[in-house]
Every structure is written in structure tokens, then in C-alpha cells.
PAKOLVEX-179083 format. One record per residue: residue number from 1; residue in three letters; y, x, z of N, C-alpha, C in turn. Coordinates in steps of 0.2 Angstrom, whole numbers. Example, Ala and Ser with C-alpha at 12.3 -4.5 7.8 and 13.67 -1.06 7.14 Angstrom:
! residues 2
REC  seq  type  nnorth  neast    nup  canorth  caeast   caup  cnorth  ceast    cup
REC    1   ALA     -28     66     39      -22      62     39     -16     66     39
REC    2   SER     -11     64     35       -5      68     36       0     64     39
This chain:
! residues 423
REC  seq  type  nnorth  neast    nup  canorth  caeast   caup  cnorth  ceast    cup
REC    1   UNK     501    744    466      500     742    459     509    746    457
REC    2   UNK     507    751    452      514     754    450     517    747    446
REC    3   UNK     527    748    446      528     742    442     528    740    435
REC    4   UNK     527    747    433      525     750    424     518    747    422
REC    5   UNK     515    746    428      507     745    426     508    739    425
REC    6   UNK     512    735    429      512     727    429     517    725    422
REC    7   UNK     520    729    418      520     725    414     519    729    407
REC    8   UNK     514    731    407      507     734    402     506    727    397
REC    9   UNK     504    722    401      502     717    398     507    712    393
REC   10   UNK     506    711    387      510     707    387     509    698    389
REC   11   UNK     517    694    393      513     687    394     517    683    393
REC   12   UNK     516    678    392      521     671    390     524    670    396
REC   13   UNK     524    672    401      527     673    409     533    679    409
REC   14   UNK     541    679    411      543     686    412     541    685    422
REC   15   UNK     538    692    424      538     691    432     543    691    436
REC   16   UNK     539    687    440      546     684    447     552    690    447
REC   17   UNK     549    695    447      557     700    449     562    699    444
REC   18   UNK     557    698    438      562     698    433     568    693    433
REC   19   UNK     565    687    434      570     684    434     572    679    441
REC   20   UNK     574    684    446      577     681    453     586    683    452
REC   21   UNK     585    689    449      593     688    448     598    685    446
REC   22   UNK     595    683    436      596     679    438     598    672    439
REC   23   UNK     592    669    444      594     664    446     599    664    451
REC   24   UNK     600    670    456      605     672    460     613    670    458
REC   25   UNK     612    674    453      618     672    447     622    666    445
REC   26   UNK     617    661    444      618     654    441     618    648    447
REC   27   UNK     616    652    455      614     646    459     621    646    463
REC   28   UNK     620    638    462      627     635    466     628    637    473
REC   29   UNK     622    637    478      622     640    485     627    647    484
REC   30   UNK     624    651    481      624     658    481     632    659    479
REC   31   UNK     634    653    472      641     654    469     648    651    479
REC   32   UNK     646    648    481      647     643    486     650    648    491
REC   33   UNK     644    649    494      644     658    498     648    662    497
REC   34   UNK     649    667    488      652     671    487     663    669    487
REC   35   UNK     661    662    485      667     661    486     672    661    495
REC   36   UNK     665    658    498      668     659    505     667    664    507
REC   37   UNK     665    671    505      664     677    508     674    680    505
REC   38   UNK     675    680    500      680     680    493     687    677    498
REC   39   UNK     687    670    500      694     668    504     693    670    511
REC   40   UNK     687    674    515      687     676    521     692    683    521
REC   41   UNK     688    687    515      691     693    515     700    693    514
REC   42   UNK     702    688    511      708     686    508     711    686    515
REC   43   UNK     709    682    521      711     680    526     712    686    532
REC   44   UNK     708    691    528      708     697    533     716    703    529
REC   45   UNK     715    704    527      721     703    520     727    703    526
REC   46   UNK     728    696    524      733     693    528     735    694    533
REC   47   UNK     730    694    537      733     698    546     735    705    545
REC   48   UNK     735    709    539      738     714    541     744    716    538
REC   49   UNK     748    708    537      754     709    534     756    708    540
REC   50   UNK     757    710    546      760     709    552     765    716    553
REC   51   UNK     757    719    551      763     728    551     768    729    549
REC   52   UNK     769    724    541      774     727    536     781    723    539
REC   53   UNK     784    725    536      792     722    536     791    716    533
REC   54   UNK     796    712    536      797     705    533     806    704    531
REC   55   UNK     805    703    526      812     702    524     814    692    519
REC   56   UNK     819    693    523      822     687    521     829    685    520
REC   57   UNK     829    683    514      835     682    511     838    673    511
REC   58   UNK     845    672    512      848     667    513     856    665    512
REC   59   UNK     854    659    507      862     659    505     863    652    507
REC   60   UNK     870    649    510      871     643    509     880    643    509
REC   61   UNK     881    636    509      889     635    508     889    630    515
REC   62   UNK     893    633    520      894     632    527     899    632    529
REC   63   UNK     898    626    535      905     624    539     905    625    547
REC   64   UNK     910    624    548      910     628    556     917    626    559
REC   65   UNK     918    622    564      922     617    566     922    622    573
REC   66   UNK     928    625    576      928     624    583     931    622    585
REC   67   UNK     931    618    590      934     613    595     937    617    601
REC   68   UNK     943    620    602      948     623    608     950    618    614
REC   69   UNK     949    619    619      952     613    624     957    617    627
REC   70   UNK     965    616    629      970     619    631     971    615    639
REC   71   UNK     972    618    643      976     614    650     981    617    653
REC   72   UNK     985    611    653      992     609    653     992    610    661
REC   73   UNK     998    612    665     1000     612    670    1003    606    672
REC   74   UNK    1005    604    667     1008     597    665    1001    591    666
REC   75   UNK    1002    585    669      997     583    671     999    577    666
REC   76   UNK     992    576    658      992     573    656     995    575    648
REC   77   UNK     996    582    649      998     586    645     993    590    639
REC   78   UNK     988    588    643      980     593    638     981    592    631
REC   79   UNK     979    599    629      981     600    621     971    601    618
REC   80   UNK     968    599    613      962     604    608     965    603    603
REC   81   UNK     964    611    602      964     615    596     959    614    590
REC   82   UNK     959    612    584      955     613    577     956    617    574
REC   83   UNK     950    621    574      949     627    568     945    627    564
REC   84   UNK     943    623    559      940     621    555     939    625    548
REC   85   UNK     934    630    547      932     634    541     927    629    537
REC   86   UNK     927    634    530      924     632    526     921    638    522
REC   87   UNK     915    640    517      914     644    514     908    647    513
REC   88   UNK     906    651    508      900     654    507     896    658    510
REC   89   UNK     893    660    513      887     665    517     882    668    513
REC   90   UNK     881    672    515      874     676    511     871    682    514
REC   91   UNK     866    682    518      861     685    522     856    688    520
REC   92   UNK     852    696    521      845     698    520     846    701    527
REC   93   UNK     838    699    530      838     701    536     827    705    534
REC   94   UNK     829    711    538      822     713    540     821    715    546
REC   95   UNK     816    711    548      811     709    553     805    716    554
REC   96   UNK     806    719    558      799     720    557     798    723    567
REC   97   UNK     790    722    565      788     721    574     784    730    574
REC   98   UNK     788    731    581      788     740    584     782    739    588
REC   99   UNK     779    734    592      774     734    597     775    727    601
REC  100   UNK     768    725    599      765     720    604     760    719    608
REC  101   UNK     758    723    610      753     726    614     748    723    612
REC  102   UNK     744    725    607      739     724    605     737    716    600
REC  103   UNK     742    712    601      740     704    596     740    706    590
REC  104   UNK     742    710    586      738     712    579     734    714    578
REC  105   UNK     733    720    582      726     724    582     719    718    583
REC  106   UNK     721    714    589      714     708    590     714    703    584
REC  107   UNK     720    703    583      717     695    574     715    700    571
REC  108   UNK     714    705    569      713     709    563     708    709    564
REC  109   UNK     702    713    572      697     713    572     694    706    572
REC  110   UNK     698    702    575      693     694    573     691    692    565
REC  111   UNK     696    695    562      696     694    553     691    696    552
REC  112   UNK     692    701    553      686     706    550     681    706    551
REC  113   UNK     679    703    559      671     701    561     668    695    557
REC  114   UNK     675    688    557      673     683    553     672    684    544
REC  115   UNK     676    689    543      672     691    534     665    695    535
REC  116   UNK     664    698    540      656     701    540     652    695    542
REC  117   UNK     653    691    544      650     685    549     650    680    540
REC  118   UNK     655    679    537      654     676    529     648    679    526
REC  119   UNK     650    688    525      645     689    521     638    688    524
REC  120   UNK     637    688    531      630     688    532     628    682    530
REC  121   UNK     631    673    528      630     665    528     627    668    517
REC  122   UNK     633    674    515      630     677    509     623    679    508
REC  123   UNK     621    683    512      614     686    515     610    682    514
REC  124   UNK     612    676    518      606     671    523     605    667    514
REC  125   UNK     609    667    513      609     660    507     604    665    501
REC  126   UNK     604    668    499      601     671    495     594    674    499
REC  127   UNK     592    676    504      587     677    508     584    666    508
REC  128   UNK     587    663    509      583     658    509     582    655    500
REC  129   UNK     587    658    495      583     656    489     579    659    484
REC  130   UNK     578    664    489      574     671    486     564    667    488
REC  131   UNK     566    665    496      560     663    499     560    655    495
REC  132   UNK     565    651    494      563     642    490     559    643    485
REC  133   UNK     561    652    482      562     651    472     552    652    474
REC  134   UNK     552    656    480      545     662    479     540    655    480
REC  135   UNK     540    650    485      540     645    490     535    640    480
REC  136   UNK     542    636    478      542     634    472     535    637    467
REC  137   UNK     535    643    468      530     648    462     525    646    465
REC  138   UNK     521    649    471      516     651    472     513    645    474
REC  139   UNK     518    637    476      515     631    478     513    628    471
REC  140   UNK     516    630    466      515     626    460     508    629    456
REC  141   UNK     507    634    457      501     639    459     494    636    462
REC  142   UNK     497    635    469      492     632    469     489    625    469
REC  143   UNK     493    620    469      490     613    464     489    613    460
REC  144   UNK     491    618    457      488     618    448     480    620    450
REC  145   UNK     480    627    456      471     627    457     467    623    457
REC  146   UNK     471    617    462      467     613    464     465    608    461
REC  147   UNK     470    605    455      470     601    453     463    601    446
REC  148   UNK     463    609    443      460     614    439     453    613    441
REC  149   UNK     451    612    448      444     614    452     441    607    451
REC  150   UNK     446    601    454      446     594    454     444    590    444
REC  151   UNK     445    594    445      443     593    434     438    596    432
REC  152   UNK     436    602    435      431     604    434     423    598    436
REC  153   UNK     426    599    442      421     593    449     420    588    445
REC  154   UNK     425    583    442      426     575    440     420    576    431
REC  155   UNK     424    580    428      417     582    423     410    584    425
REC  156   UNK     410    588    428      402     589    430     400    582    433
REC  157   UNK     403    577    437      401     571    439     398    567    434
REC  158   UNK     402    567    429      404     564    423     394    564    419
REC  159   UNK     397    570    418      388     572    414     382    573    417
REC  160   UNK     383    574    427      379     573    431     376    565    429
REC  161   UNK     383    561    430      381     554    428     377    550    423
REC  162   UNK     379    553    417      374     551    410     369    555    411
REC  163   UNK     368    559    413      361     560    413     356    557    417
REC  164   UNK     361    555    423      355     551    428     356    546    423
REC  165   UNK     359    542    422      357     532    418     354    535    413
REC  166   UNK     352    542    408      346     542    406     341    542    407
REC  167   UNK     340    546    413      333     547    418     333    541    422
REC  168   UNK     337    533    422      335     528    424     333    524    420
REC  169   UNK     335    524    414      330     521    408     326    524    406
REC  170   UNK     324    528    408      316     529    406     312    530    413
REC  171   UNK     315    527    418      310     527    426     311    534    428
REC  172   UNK     316    542    426      313     546    430     316    548    438
REC  173   UNK     322    542    435      325     541    442     328    536    444
REC  174   UNK     331    536    451      334     527    454     339    526    455
REC  175   UNK     341    518    453      345     515    453     350    519    460
REC  176   UNK     347    521    464      353     523    470     355    527    469
REC  177   UNK     348    534    466      352     541    463     357    541    460
REC  178   UNK     359    534    454      361     535    450     370    533    454
REC  179   UNK     368    527    457      374     526    463     379    530    466
REC  180   UNK     373    536    470      375     540    474     379    547    469
REC  181   UNK     378    547    462      381     549    456     388    548    455
REC  182   UNK     388    541    453      394     539    451     398    536    457
REC  183   UNK     394    537    462      402     536    470     405    543    468
REC  184   UNK     400    549    467      405     554    467     407    556    462
REC  185   UNK     406    554    459      410     553    453     417    550    452
REC  186   UNK     418    544    456      423     539    457     429    542    462
REC  187   UNK     425    545    468      428     551    470     434    555    468
REC  188   UNK     430    560    464      433     563    462     439    564    457
REC  189   UNK     436    558    451      440     556    449     447    553    452
REC  190   UNK     449    549    455      453     548    465     457    552    464
REC  191   UNK     454    560    466      457     565    469     461    568    464
REC  192   UNK     457    565    456      461     571    451     467    567    450
REC  193   UNK     465    562    451      472     556    449     479    561    454
REC  194   UNK     476    561    461      478     564    466     481    572    464
REC  195   UNK     479    575    464      483     582    462     484    582    457
REC  196   UNK     484    577    451      490     577    447     496    574    447
REC  197   UNK     495    573    450      502     571    456     507    575    459
REC  198   UNK     502    578    463      505     584    466     507    592    461
REC  199   UNK     503    590    457      504     597    452     512    594    447
REC  200   UNK     514    586    445      521     585    444     525    587    446
REC  201   UNK     523    585    455      529     585    461     534    592    459
REC  202   UNK     526    599    461      523     606    461     530    606    454
REC  203   UNK     530    604    449      535     606    442     539    602    444
REC  204   UNK     540    597    446      550     595    446     551    600    451
REC  205   UNK     548    601    457      553     605    463     551    612    461
REC  206   UNK     549    617    455      546     621    453     556    623    449
REC  207   UNK     558    617    443      559     615    438     566    614    442
REC  208   UNK     569    610    447      574     611    452     578    615    453
REC  209   UNK     572    623    456      573     629    459     574    634    455
REC  210   UNK     571    635    450      571     637    444     575    636    438
REC  211   UNK     576    632    438      580     629    431     579    628    425
REC  212   UNK     572    629    425      570     627    418     562    626    420
REC  213   UNK     558    622    414      552     619    416     547    622    412
REC  214   UNK     540    622    417      536     630    417     532    626    411
REC  215   UNK     529    627    406      527     625    400     519    629    403
REC  216   UNK     518    632    404      511     637    403     508    639    411
REC  217   UNK     509    635    415      506     635    422     500    640    423
REC  218   UNK     495    640    415      490     642    417     490    647    418
REC  219   UNK     494    652    414      495     661    414     501    660    417
REC  220   UNK     503    658    425      508     662    427     507    666    430
REC  221   UNK     511    672    432      506     678    436     510    677    442
REC  222   UNK     503    682    444      506     681    454     511    687    455
REC  223   UNK     514    685    460      519     693    461     514    695    464
REC  224   UNK     519    703    467      515     708    470     517    706    477
REC  225   UNK     514    708    480      512     710    491     521    713    489
REC  226   UNK     519    718    486      525     722    488     533    720    486
REC  227   UNK     534    712    482      540     710    480     545    710    484
REC  228   UNK     546    711    492      551     711    496     550    718    500
REC  229   UNK     548    721    498      547     729    499     540    729    506
REC  230   UNK     540    736    506      532     736    511     531    733    516
REC  231   UNK     526    731    520      524     727    525     527    729    530
REC  232   UNK     529    727    536      531     730    540     525    729    545
REC  233   UNK     527    733    553      520     732    555     522    728    562
REC  234   UNK     516    725    565      518     722    570     520    722    576
REC  235   UNK     523    729    577      530     730    584     537    730    582
REC  236   UNK     540    726    574      544     726    570     548    724    576
REC  237   UNK     556    729    573      564     723    578     565    718    575
REC  238   UNK     567    711    578      572     707    574     575    709    574
REC  239   UNK     579    712    575      588     714    576     590    712    568
REC  240   UNK     587    714    564      590     713    556     591    707    555
REC  241   UNK     589    705    558      585     696    556     595    693    555
REC  242   UNK     596    690    549      600     688    546     606    683    551
REC  243   UNK     600    677    553      602     675    558     606    675    564
REC  244   UNK     602    681    565      603     686    573     609    689    572
REC  245   UNK     612    691    568      618     694    565     623    691    564
REC  246   UNK     623    685    563      626     677    563     630    677    570
REC  247   UNK     623    676    575      624     673    584     628    679    586
REC  248   UNK     626    685    583      631     690    585     637    689    584
REC  249   UNK     639    689    579      647     691    576     651    686    582
REC  250   UNK     647    679    580      651     674    585     653    678    592
REC  251   UNK     650    681    597      651     685    602     656    690    601
REC  252   UNK     656    691    595      661     698    592     670    695    593
REC  253   UNK     666    687    589      675     686    589     676    684    596
REC  254   UNK     673    679    599      675     675    607     676    683    610
REC  255   UNK     673    690    609      677     696    613     685    696    610
REC  256   UNK     684    696    603      691     697    600     696    693    603
REC  257   UNK     695    685    604      698     679    606     701    684    614
REC  258   UNK     699    684    619      698     686    625     705    693    624
REC  259   UNK     703    697    619      708     703    620     715    700    618
REC  260   UNK     717    695    613      722     692    612     726    688    614
REC  261   UNK     720    684    618      725     682    626     727    686    631
REC  262   UNK     720    693    633      725     695    638     731    698    635
REC  263   UNK     732    699    626      739     704    622     745    698    624
REC  264   UNK     744    691    624      747     685    624     751    685    632
REC  265   UNK     751    690    638      753     691    643     756    694    644
REC  266   UNK     757    702    638      763     706    638     766    704    636
REC  267   UNK     774    708    636      779     708    632     779    709    625
REC  268   UNK     783    710    620      784     711    614     788    716    610
REC  269   UNK     790    716    606      794     722    604     798    722    596
REC  270   UNK     803    721    595      802     718    588     809    723    588
REC  271   UNK     809    722    579      817     726    577     818    723    573
REC  272   UNK     826    721    570      829     718    566     835    722    561
REC  273   UNK     836    722    557      842     727    553     844    718    548
REC  274   UNK     852    719    548      852     712    546     861    713    541
REC  275   UNK     861    710    536      866     711    530     869    705    531
REC  276   UNK     876    705    532      880     696    529     886    695    526
REC  277   UNK     887    692    520      892     694    517     894    684    520
REC  278   UNK     901    683    520      906     677    523     912    678    517
REC  279   UNK     911    672    511      917     671    508     921    664    509
REC  280   UNK     926    665    507      932     660    509     935    660    515
REC  281   UNK     937    654    517      937     653    523     935    655    533
REC  282   UNK     928    657    528      923     660    532     924    668    532
REC  283   UNK     927    671    528      928     678    527     935    678    530
REC  284   UNK     938    675    535      946     676    536     950    670    533
REC  285   UNK     948    671    526      955     668    523     953    667    516
REC  286   UNK     957    660    511      956     661    506     954    667    501
REC  287   UNK     949    665    497      946     669    490     946    676    497
REC  288   UNK     945    678    502      943     682    506     938    684    507
REC  289   UNK     934    689    509      926     691    510     926    697    516
REC  290   UNK     921    695    520      920     698    525     912    700    527
REC  291   UNK     911    707    527      902     710    528     902    708    536
REC  292   UNK     894    709    536      893     710    543     886    714    544
REC  293   UNK     885    719    548      880     725    548     877    723    555
REC  294   UNK     871    721    556      868     720    564     861    724    564
REC  295   UNK     862    728    569      855     729    569     851    730    577
REC  296   UNK     848    726    578      845     724    585     837    726    587
REC  297   UNK     837    728    593      830     729    595     827    725    601
REC  298   UNK     823    720    602      822     715    605     816    715    611
REC  299   UNK     816    717    617      810     714    619     809    708    622
REC  300   UNK     804    705    621      805     696    621     797    696    627
REC  301   UNK     800    694    633      793     692    637     793    685    640
REC  302   UNK     789    681    639      788     675    640     786    674    646
REC  303   UNK     787    675    652      785     675    660     782    668    662
REC  304   UNK     787    662    659      780     658    663     780    651    655
REC  305   UNK     774    650    653      774     644    651     770    638    651
REC  306   UNK     768    637    658      765     632    660     758    631    662
REC  307   UNK     756    638    661      750     639    662     746    642    655
REC  308   UNK     747    640    651      745     639    644     740    644    643
REC  309   UNK     744    650    643      740     655    641     733    656    648
REC  310   UNK     736    656    654      731     655    656     723    650    656
REC  311   UNK     723    643    653      719     639    652     716    641    644
REC  312   UNK     719    645    640      718     647    635     712    651    636
REC  313   UNK     714    656    639      709     664    640     702    661    645
REC  314   UNK     705    655    650      698     650    650     695    650    647
REC  315   UNK     696    645    641      690     642    638     688    645    635
REC  316   UNK     693    653    630      689     656    625     686    660    632
REC  317   UNK     683    662    636      678     664    642     675    659    640
REC  318   UNK     672    655    643      669     647    643     665    651    634
REC  319   UNK     670    650    627      667     651    623     660    656    621
REC  320   UNK     665    662    623      661     669    625     652    669    629
REC  321   UNK     655    664    635      647     664    636     642    659    633
REC  322   UNK     644    653    631      641     650    624     639    652    621
REC  323   UNK     643    659    615      639     662    612     634    668    615
REC  324   UNK     636    670    619      629     674    622     622    667    626
REC  325   UNK     625    667    625      618     659    627     614    658    619
REC  326   UNK     619    656    617      618     653    609     612    661    607
REC  327   UNK     615    667    607      611     672    602     605    675    607
REC  328   UNK     605    672    614      598     674    617     593    669    617
REC  329   UNK     593    663    614      590     659    610     591    659    605
REC  330   UNK     593    660    600      590     665    595     585    669    595
REC  331   UNK     587    676    600      581     681    597     574    678    603
REC  332   UNK     574    672    607      567     669    609     565    668    602
REC  333   UNK     569    663    600      566     659    592     562    663    586
REC  334   UNK     567    668    585      568     673    581     560    678    583
REC  335   UNK     560    681    588      551     683    590     548    678    590
REC  336   UNK     547    672    593      542     668    593     539    666    584
REC  337   UNK     547    668    582      543     666    570     540    672    569
REC  338   UNK     542    679    574      539     685    570     530    684    573
REC  339   UNK     530    683    578      526     686    582     520    679    579
REC  340   UNK     523    672    578      520     667    573     517    669    566
REC  341   UNK     521    675    563      522     674    555     514    681    555
REC  342   UNK     516    687    561      512     689    561     502    687    563
REC  343   UNK     504    684    566      497     682    567     494    677    562
REC  344   UNK     499    675    560      498     668    554     493    674    547
REC  345   UNK     497    679    545      496     685    543     489    688    542
REC  346   UNK     490    691    548      481     695    552     475    688    550
REC  347   UNK     477    683    553      472     677    554     468    678    546
REC  348   UNK     475    675    542      472     674    533     470    681    530
REC  349   UNK     473    687    533      470     691    527     462    692    532
REC  350   UNK     460    692    538      454     692    539     449    685    537
REC  351   UNK     453    681    535      447     674    534     445    676    526
REC  352   UNK     449    678    522      448     682    516     441    685    514
REC  353   UNK     440    689    518      433     690    516     428    686    518
REC  354   UNK     428    681    524      425     675    525     424    671    518
REC  355   UNK     429    669    513      428     666    510     427    668    503
REC  356   UNK     428    674    503      425     679    496     416    678    498
REC  357   UNK     416    681    502      407     680    506     404    673    503
REC  358   UNK     409    667    505      406     661    505     407    659    496
REC  359   UNK     411    661    495      408     660    485     403    663    482
REC  360   UNK     400    669    487      395     672    485     388    670    484
REC  361   UNK     388    666    490      383     664    493     382    658    490
REC  362   UNK     387    654    489      388     647    484     384    646    478
REC  363   UNK     389    654    475      385     656    470     378    656    467
REC  364   UNK     376    661    472      369     660    472     365    656    473
REC  365   UNK     367    649    478      363     645    478     363    642    474
REC  366   UNK     371    641    469      369     636    464     367    639    461
REC  367   UNK     364    643    457      358     647    452     353    643    455
REC  368   UNK     350    645    462      345     646    465     342    636    464
REC  369   UNK     347    633    464      344     626    464     344    622    458
REC  370   UNK     348    628    453      347     628    446     343    627    443
REC  371   UNK     337    632    446      330     633    443     328    629    447
REC  372   UNK     327    628    453      322     625    455     323    616    452
REC  373   UNK     328    615    448      329     608    445     325    607    441
REC  374   UNK     326    612    436      323     613    431     315    616    432
REC  375   UNK     312    616    438      307     617    437     303    612    442
REC  376   UNK     309    604    441      305     600    445     305    598    452
REC  377   UNK     310    604    456      306     605    462     314    600    467
REC  378   UNK     318    602    462      327     601    468     330    593    461
REC  379   UNK     333    586    467      336     582    462     343    583    458
REC  380   UNK     342    578    454      349     583    453     356    583    456
REC  381   UNK     355    577    462      359     576    465     362    584    471
REC  382   UNK     358    589    469      358     593    475     362    600    469
REC  383   UNK     359    597    462      364     603    458     372    602    457
REC  384   UNK     371    594    457      380     595    457     383    597    465
REC  385   UNK     379    595    470      382     597    477     383    603    474
REC  386   UNK     378    606    475      381     618    476     386    618    471
REC  387   UNK     386    615    466      389     616    460     398    615    461
REC  388   UNK     396    609    464      405     606    468     407    610    473
REC  389   UNK     402    613    478      403     619    483     406    624    479
REC  390   UNK     401    627    474      404     633    473     410    634    471
REC  391   UNK     413    628    465      419     628    463     424    628    469
REC  392   UNK     423    622    473      427     622    480     428    627    484
REC  393   UNK     423    630    485      428     637    487     430    643    482
REC  394   UNK     427    645    478      432     647    473     439    643    472
REC  395   UNK     441    639    473      448     638    474     447    638    479
REC  396   UNK     449    636    484      450     640    494     452    648    492
REC  397   UNK     446    653    489      449     658    489     454    661    485
REC  398   UNK     459    657    480      460     658    477     467    658    479
REC  399   UNK     468    651    484      473     650    484     474    654    493
REC  400   UNK     469    657    496      470     657    502     472    666    499
REC  401   UNK     471    670    495      475     675    492     482    673    492
REC  402   UNK     485    669    490      490     666    488     494    664    495
REC  403   UNK     487    661    501      493     660    509     492    668    510
REC  404   UNK     491    671    508      493     680    514     497    681    509
REC  405   UNK     499    679    503      507     682    499     512    680    503
REC  406   UNK     512    671    506      515     667    508     517    671    516
REC  407   UNK     511    670    519      514     674    525     517    681    528
REC  408   UNK     515    687    521      519     694    523     525    691    519
REC  409   UNK     527    687    514      534     687    511     538    684    519
REC  410   UNK     536    678    523      536     677    527     540    682    534
REC  411   UNK     535    687    535      536     692    540     540    694    537
REC  412   UNK     542    695    531      550     698    529     557    695    529
REC  413   UNK     554    689    528      561     684    530     562    683    536
REC  414   UNK     559    684    543      561     685    549     563    688    552
REC  415   UNK     561    696    549      563     702    551     571    706    547
REC  416   UNK     572    699    543      579     701    539     579    706    533
REC  417   UNK     572    705    531      568     713    528     568    710    519
REC  418   UNK     572    707    517      571     703    511     577    709    505
REC  419   UNK     571    713    504      574     716    498     572    718    492
REC  420   UNK     570    714    489      567     715    481     574    718    478
REC  421   UNK     574    720    471      575     724    468     582    723    466
REC  422   UNK     583    715    466      590     714    463     597    715    469
REC  423   UNK     593    717    474      598     719    480     603    726    481
């Protein structure tokens, strides 16, 4: 069914694919996930700052006190020279990392993967919202169908009961037959009340998800089968599953952390240029100024740190093993979900033909039973029973078609192929 054909008829409802973009824009879970992604991107940008020079400016009123002891050849005549200085000191220092043996590269890789993982969480939030919205939509349709069927059967039972009461008064029917009909009427009266509660609950759920109250449920359009894309084949790969991508990102993060741990065993080279002004006594004398320029290239290497780097690397190796095991577990779970979803889709699709034929049989049997009743060959209870079976088979067929849509959309969810027009 083409999109332009879908829009040909004027309806009181917008199509589901038209409502989804607005729903995503105003949903709090999506907004929260977008902010998380924005924060992760900013952290990634922050990690690049290690490549740029770091500039520091200082200004201070400083005191210096030099104590210089002097030894004397005469016992007890040692002396101490005190030289106190005070003045203003100003400096600007530029520090540049020259080579850190992969530390910064590893941190950037980690933050990049974290940002990508956060984006996967955003995609997963959108997928969950889409599936939740579709589920609320179709659940309301199904419960409404059941409720309308129960109302029809209840109305038929009441009409049949009224006819039976008249026949009992005329002596054309037994009291037992009247009680049997009334029993059916009371049963479907209860079922109608129960299904009404289910409809009210489904409406509340719909309103909570879609943020508007469904007023014309009878004319709710059924989503087209290709809403989330073309149907996948039975051997489709689950590698695009969003949850699986998140688990794989955990492995990438752990590998990046190990690369950083290896770099921590190596030295680093930094360069520094500084300019300092000293005024007053610090500059040499009262009202004098002294300028200093300094340029350094420093190689620093922590030879021993109490085995902290060794323990840190062992810890991160254990985290990597844990992430790999979680990934394998997620793969098994996703494969199981896909197989179950595919089998469910195939079975529901096959069952549709059976249900359709059941509707045709019940319709024909109801017509024949009604003719027999008019001819005086069948009791009114038989007519009521066949019409009830016909109505119930109709709603079962309608809801099975909806179940087929749900099963198909679930296939897309498991495969990570939730790709409606708004994406």
C-alpha cells in the first residue's frame, strides 16, 4: 500500500507515522537521552585539549627569607646571615605536551567510544518509545474490538431473553430455556463490564504515551505493515541490534583503557616556556625590576609507584573479560528473541487463514440455523449460540491481524531495524 493511497481518505485521525515525530520531540526520555549524548560529546572535546598548550598566569606579593649559617674556626663564634626580601612577582607559563606515548590518544578513543555508546542509548530510547507507542495504539484497538463484540453479544442475549420470556408466557418455551438464555445474558453482561474496564485502562495507557486523549476509537487507523521498513528474512543477522551495539562498546572502552594502562608504564616528554617579572627587593633592590626567561624540555618517567599500575592493568583486564562475556550473553539472548519473534510471526500468519475460514463457516452456520429456527426446527438457544460464535470468530480474526503487525514490528525491534520515516 502506497503512502499517497493511505492519505487519500479524509479521517478524523492522523496516521500513526505522522504522529510519531512529534511524540519523539516532546518525550522526556528522549530529551534526557539527547542531553546525555550532548554531555558525552563535550567530554570528547575536552579530551582533545591535552594536545593544545596550557597557559598559566600568576601574580603574587611574595616574601623570601634566606638563612645562611657561617662556620667559624673559633669555637662558639658561628654566625647566621638573614636576608629577607619582599616584592611583587608576575609570571606567564606555557606548557606543551610533546609526547606522552599514547596516553592522550587512548583517552580520546575511550571518550569517542563512550560518546558513540551514549548515542546508541539515544537510539534505543527512540526504539523503545516507538514500540511503546505502537503497542499502546494497537492494544487500544484490540480491547475496543473485544468490548464491541461483547456489547453485541450482550444485546443479542437481551433480545433473545425478551423473546424467550414472551414464548414462556404463551407456553411455547420452557422455563429452563429462559434460564439458560438469562444465564448467557448475565455472563456477557459481566464480560462487557470487564472489557469496558480493559478499554478504559488501554485509553489511559494510550493517553500517557501519546499525550492526548483518544476520543474516536472506532475510527482509529491501523498502521501499515511497512511502517518500520520491509520485512526481514528468517536468517537476518542480529548484529545491528542496538543493545548488542551498546555491549560491544563496553568491550571497546575496556580495550582503550588497557592501551592507556600500557602507556602509563612509559615516560612522557613535556616542554615549558615561562617569563617572570620580579619587582622591589625580589628584583634586586628597592624600586628595581628583574626579568627571567626560562625554557625547559623535561622527560619524566615514574620508575616505581608501589605496583599501582600493575594492579590497575590487572583490574582493567578483568573488566575486559567481563565485557566480552556480557557481549556473548547478549548475543545468545538476542538470537533467542529473534527466533521466537520469527516463529511467532510465521505461526500467526499461518493461523490467519484458519481464522478467516472459521469466520466464513460460522457465518454460514448462523444463516442456516436461523432458517431452521424460522422453520421451527431449531431452538432459539441454537440461533443465539451460532451468532455468538460468529461474532467472536470475527473479533478473533480482526485481533489476529493486529497480532501479526505486532509480531512483525517486534522483528524489526530485535534486529535494530526500527527505521520509520522520522529517522
